N, C-alpha and C positions, 0 to 999 in steps of 0.2 A: 193299312190303310196309308200310315205314316211314312213307308217308304216310294207310295208311289205318288206323293205331294209333293218330297224332297226333287226324284226324279222328275216329274213335270216341272216345278221349278229351275233346275238345274237347265232342263232342256228352252224355256222362256230363256232364259241369261243368254244362251247360243242364238239365240234366233231374234230376240230385240235388241236393236245396237247400242254397246257401251257407250256411256256417256264417262267422259273424263275426269276424271279427278282431280280437284286442285291444283294438288303439289305435282301433275304432271309438267309444268312450267318453271318448278326447281330443278337446280342442278348446275352443271355447268356447261356453258354453251359456245361453239364457235360458231362465228359471224362466215356467213358462204363465201366470201370473198377470201377467208382464212387469214384478213391482219390482226386480227382481236379475239378476245376470247370473256366472258362474259360468265360471273358467278351469278344466278338469281338466287332470293334467299328475304327471308321473311325479315321483315324491320318494322318492328313494331306492331302496328294494324296493317302494314303495307306490304310493297313485295318493291325489292330494289335490286334493280340490276347493275351489279359494280365490276368494271372491269378490271381484271385481274390480269390481263397480257394484252401487250399494243407493240405492233411488229416496227412501225419507225413514228413515235408520237411526235415529232416536229411535223410531219410532213401531214400525220392526217388529226391532226389539232386536237389527241387524245392524251388522256394518260391513265395510267395505271392509278386507281381509287376514285375514280371519275363514276357517277351514278345516274340511273335513272329512278327516281320513285315513283311508282304506281298504286294508285288507288282504284281497283280493279275487284269487277266481280263477276261470277261466271255467270255467262250467259251461253245456252244452245251449248255445243261441243269449244269454247271459247271462251273467252273472258275479257270486257270490254270494260273501260272506264277512262279515266285522266292519268297523265304522267307530268311528272315534271323533272327538268334537267336545272340542277341549281347551278352547276357551272358557267351555263348561257341565260340564268333566268327566263327560261323558257316553258312557259303549258301547252300542254296538246293532249288532244285524244288520242286514246291507242286500245289499241284489239291485237290480241294475241292467241295463237288458234297454234298447239302442240299435237304432233300426231306419231306415235311412235317416238323415233327419235330425231324428229326432225320441226323446227318451229317458225313459222311464220309472226312477225312483228310488224305493224301498221303505225306509223303517228303519223296526225293530222294537224296542221293550226293553220294561222287565218281563217276561222269559223269553217273547215274543211276542205279551204280549197286549196291548201298545196298537202300531199301526203307522200309519205316514204314508204315501200314495205323493205322489209331486212328477210332473207333468209338465216336459220340458225340449223348447223348441225347440234346434237347432245354427244360433248367430250367424255371421253373415259376417264 
């Protein structure tokens, strides 16, 4: 009987949709345009996305060490909350969703009137 319960539980895990673990967004990510790479890591109780490589800092108006600080919580198959860009003193709403080696981040300002999504690929 004990063995059949384990088998049923294992099969249920294959049938039910898997929920993403919060650490799925942690790690190193390359921006879809290939011009930047960030490290997503815990910083206190928040998650920080810190620039670790920028192809052209002058043209992109970004530099290594710039960061976004996210106060996010898991919601459904992604994460939602707020972000803060200390370099630009900019607050935004944030949605992050990672699936395997792909992640989409969306940030909105001006009460959600202006939004921008960015595609990311997990770097090795």
